[in-house]
C-alpha positions in Angstrom: 93.0 97.8 76.1 90.7 96.8 78.9 92.2 93.9 80.9 90.4 92.8 84.1 92.3 89.6 85.0 96.0 88.7 85.3 98.1 86.1 86.9 101.7 86.7 88.1 104.3 85.0 90.2 105.8 87.1 93.0 108.9 86.6 95.1 109.9 88.7 98.1 113.5 89.5 98.8 115.8 87.2 100.8 117.3 88.5 104.0 121.0 89.4 104.1 123.4 87.1 105.8 124.9 87.9 109.2 128.7 88.0 109.3 131.6 87.0 111.5 133.9 89.9 112.4 135.9 91.1 115.3 137.0 94.5 116.6 140.3 95.7 115.3 141.2 98.9 117.1 144.5 100.3 118.2 145.2 99.9 121.9 142.1 97.6 122.3 143.6 94.1 122.9 141.4 91.1 122.3 138.6 93.0 120.6 135.3 91.3 120.9 132.8 90.1 118.2 131.5 92.9 116.0 129.7 91.1 113.1 126.5 92.9 112.1 123.1 91.4 111.2 121.8 91.2 107.6 119.2 93.5 106.3 115.6 92.4 105.8 114.4 91.4 102.3 111.9 93.7 100.5 108.2 92.9 100.3 106.0 92.7 97.2 103.2 95.2 97.7 100.1 96.1 95.6 98.6 99.6 96.0 95.2 100.8 94.8 95.1 103.9 92.7 92.5 105.8 90.7 95.1 106.7 88.1 94.5 103.5 86.1 91.4 101.5 85.4 92.6 98.3 83.9 95.2 95.6 84.6 96.8 96.1 81.2 100.2 96.8 82.8 100.3 93.1 83.9 99.4 91.7 80.5 103.1 90.9 79.7 104.4 90.8 83.3 104.8 87.2 84.6 107.3 87.7 87.4 107.7 90.3 90.1 110.7 90.2 92.5 111.6 92.5 95.4 115.3 93.3 96.2 117.3 91.2 98.7 118.6 92.6 101.9 122.3 93.3 102.1 124.7 91.3 104.2 125.8 92.7 107.6 129.2 94.4 108.0 132.0 94.7 110.6 131.7 97.1 113.5 128.2 95.8 114.1 126.9 97.4 111.0 123.5 96.1 110.0 122.9 95.5 106.3 120.6 97.7 104.3 117.0 96.4 103.9 116.0 95.3 100.4 113.8 97.7 98.4 110.1 96.6 98.3 108.5 96.1 94.9 105.4 98.3 94.9 102.9 98.0 92.0 99.8 100.1 91.4 96.5 98.4 90.5 93.1 99.9 89.9 90.7 100.5 92.8 88.5 97.5 92.9 91.2 94.8 92.4 90.9 91.5 94.3 94.1 89.6 94.9 94.0 85.8 95.4 96.6 83.1 96.1 96.3 80.7 93.1 97.4 77.6 95.1 95.2 78.1 98.2 92.4 80.3 96.8 92.9 82.6 99.8 91.9 86.3 99.3 95.0 88.2 100.1 93.4 91.6 99.6 90.5 93.5 98.3 91.6 97.0 97.4 88.5 99.3 97.4 90.0 102.6 98.5 92.6 105.0 96.9 96.0 104.4 98.5 95.0 101.1 100.2 98.0 98.6 100.2 98.4 94.9 100.7 101.6 92.9 101.2 101.2 89.8 99.1 104.7 88.4 99.8 106.8 89.2 102.9 110.5 89.6 102.7 112.8 87.3 104.7 114.4 88.4 107.9 118.2 89.1 108.0 120.6 86.6 109.6 122.4 87.3 112.9 126.0 88.4 113.0 128.4 86.8 115.5 128.0 89.6 118.0 124.5 88.2 118.8 126.1 85.0 120.1 128.6 86.5 122.6 128.1 85.1 126.1 130.1 85.1 129.3 131.6 81.7 128.5 132.0 82.3 124.7 133.4 85.7 124.2 134.7 85.2 120.7 131.9 83.3 118.9 132.5 82.4 115.2 128.9 81.7 114.5 126.5 83.6 112.2 123.3 82.7 110.4 122.2 83.2 106.8 119.2 85.4 105.9 115.8 83.8 105.6 114.2 83.4 102.1 111.3 85.6 101.1 107.9 84.3 100.3 107.1 83.0 96.8 103.5 82.9 95.5 101.5 82.7 92.4 98.7 85.3 92.6 95.6 86.1 90.5 94.5 89.7 90.0 90.8 90.3 89.3 89.3 93.7 88.7 85.7 94.4 89.6 84.8 98.0 88.7 83.6 100.2 91.5 80.6 102.3 90.6 77.4 103.5 92.3 75.1 102.5 89.5 75.2 99.9 86.7 73.4 100.4 83.3 72.2 97.0 82.0 70.1 95.9 79.1 70.1 94.2 75.7 72.6 95.3 73.1 71.6 98.6 71.3 69.1 99.8 73.8 71.0 103.0 74.1 73.2 102.5 77.2 76.3 104.1 75.6 74.3 107.0 74.3 72.9 107.5 77.8 76.2 107.4 79.6 77.6 109.9 77.1 74.6 112.2 77.6 74.8 112.1 81.4 78.5 112.0 82.1 82.0 112.7 81.0 82.4 109.3 79.3 82.8 109.2 75.6 82.1 105.6 74.5 82.0 104.3 71.0 78.4 104.6 69.7 77.0 102.8 66.6 73.8 101.2 65.4 74.8 97.6 65.6 74.9 95.0 68.5 77.9 94.7 70.7 79.4 98.1 69.8 80.4 98.4 73.4 83.1 95.8 74.0 84.3 96.9 77.4 82.6 98.6 80.4 82.7 102.4 80.4 82.7 104.5 83.6 81.3 108.0 83.8 81.0 110.6 86.5 77.6 112.3 86.8 77.4 115.7 88.4 74.2 116.2 90.4 73.0 119.4 92.0 76.3 121.1 91.0 78.1 119.9 94.1 77.5 116.1 94.2 78.8 113.4 92.0 78.2 109.7 91.5 79.7 107.0 89.2 77.8 105.0 86.6 79.0 102.0 84.7 77.9 101.0 81.2 78.0 97.2 81.1 78.3 95.7 77.6 75.0 94.3 76.3 73.7 91.2 77.9 71.8 88.5 76.1 70.1 85.3 77.1 72.7 82.7 78.2 75.2 85.4 79.3 75.9 83.6 82.5 77.0 80.5 80.5 79.3 82.6 78.3 77.0 83.6 75.5 77.7 87.1 74.0 80.0 89.2 76.1 78.1 88.9 79.4 80.1 86.3 81.3 83.2 88.4 81.0 81.6 91.5 82.5 78.7 90.4 84.7 81.1 90.5 87.7 81.4 94.2 87.3 77.8 94.6 88.4 78.5 93.0 91.8 80.2 96.2 93.0 77.2 98.4 92.3 74.2 98.8 94.6 71.6 100.1 92.1 70.8 98.7 88.7 69.3 101.0 86.0 67.6 98.6 83.7 67.1 100.0 80.2 64.5 98.6 78.0 63.3 99.5 74.5 60.4 98.9 72.2 61.6 97.7 68.8 59.7 98.5 65.7 57.9 95.4 64.3 58.0 96.0 60.5 55.8 93.9 58.3 57.7 90.8 57.3 60.6 91.7 59.6 59.4 91.0 63.1 62.3 90.5 65.5 60.3 88.8 68.3 61.6 91.3 70.8 59.4 92.4 73.7 60.5 94.9 76.4 58.9 92.9 79.2 60.4 89.6 78.1 63.7 91.3 77.6 63.6 92.6 81.2 62.9 89.2 82.7 65.5 87.5 80.5 68.2 89.9 81.8 67.0 89.6 85.4 67.3 85.8 85.1 70.8 86.1 83.8 71.8 88.3 86.7 70.2 85.8 89.2 71.9 82.8 87.5 75.3 84.6 87.8 74.8 85.7 91.4 71.5 85.2 93.2 72.2 88.2 95.3 72.0 90.5 92.2 68.3 89.6 92.0 67.7 91.5 95.3 69.4 94.7 94.2 67.1 97.7 93.8 66.3 98.5 90.2 65.1 101.5 88.3 63.4 100.6 84.9 64.1 103.1 82.1 62.2 103.1 78.8 64.5 104.6 76.2 63.7 106.3 72.8 60.4 107.7 74.0 60.7 110.3 71.2 59.7 107.7 68.7 55.9 107.3 68.1 55.8 103.5 68.3 57.5 103.7 71.7 55.1 106.3 73.1 52.2 104.0 72.2 53.5 101.4 74.6 54.7 103.8 77.4 51.6 103.7 79.6 51.1 100.0 79.4 54.7 99.4 80.3 54.5 101.9 83.2 51.5 100.1 84.5 53.3 96.8 84.4 56.6 97.8 85.9 55.2 100.2 88.5 51.9 98.7 89.5 52.5 95.0 89.0 56.2 94.7 89.8 56.7 97.8 92.0 59.7 99.1 90.2 60.2 102.9 89.7 59.7 103.6 86.0 60.9 106.5 83.8 60.5 107.2 80.1 63.4 109.0 78.5 65.2 109.7 75.2 69.0 109.6 75.5 69.5 110.8 72.0 66.9 113.5 72.3 67.9 114.5 75.8 64.3 114.1 77.0 63.7 113.5 80.8 67.4 113.2 81.5 67.2 115.6 84.4 64.5 113.5 86.0 66.6 110.4 85.6 69.7 112.1 87.1 67.7 113.3 90.0 66.2 109.8 90.6 69.7 108.3 90.6 71.1 111.0 92.7 68.4 110.7 95.3 69.0 106.9 95.5 72.6 107.6 96.2 71.9 110.3 98.8 69.2 108.4 100.6 71.6 105.6 101.4 70.6 102.7 99.1 74.3 102.2 98.7 76.9 100.4 101.0 79.0 103.3 102.3 81.5 101.0 103.9 82.9 99.3 100.8 85.0 97.0 102.9 81.7 95.3 103.9 81.2 93.9 100.4 81.0 90.2 100.3 83.8 88.8 98.1 82.8 86.3 95.5 
């Protein structure tokens, strides 16, 4: 199950209490204070990993608590620190404080960690309070409580390239043909219910990641279709491959679909969701070029997208494996030539 949001309560461990104790040794009269400090409470930590790609593990987790520190002991023994609660989340997870809205962490690299709740310090034992005028103090302090927070986890997939377009334009077929992804493919709208990630090998030694975003429709930014749930996953990508199709207009069964209008509708949805997406570089891909009625429109569409709008344009057939090498090369060169943000920590959070 693909889960990209979760809310949990976290509580760091309490620090152990300091203790009052005195030395009790043979032949040592009037032994001085020997009470040890309490151990520090454990932290609550989230760590990014590539070994999972959803937040499904947190679907039924509502509370996370770290271990408390142990109390101090005699003979100036410090209590053991509490064990931290470390939980793995997918790379691309943003962690926010629900009450303040503060971004506690944006985990964009494998192994990156963020402490979302800090454990309390241990209390002082009575040996800490010995002075020249008070050689037998009977004072100690309790441990400090750990932080408590309610946090929201939000996953934004990290991919180099996003495949967007209307439902059934062939995005799933394309990602299956280009990469190691094996999405569900069928001839009806909204077959793809969750984003799919695929790794594309280019020139044998180089790789890049593409994401198949579930089909967008007009009004997606307002919650129509599946778009509002998955539009956020496009924000992490720096190149949009916009797939368009020519639908067959059968006599008496016209569907009023036009590839140019489809393109502008989707672009408007991206802009309405996040105006910055309208500035992303795009590559326009006409799919299903092996069909005669698609080939009839190819040159007119090429002239419009390339000459009038200035977008790179390719005609392919994902099902027929036509021109896929040219598409892979175009995407690979875009990655290699630096159209992508290399420092992923520079992404603006939204």
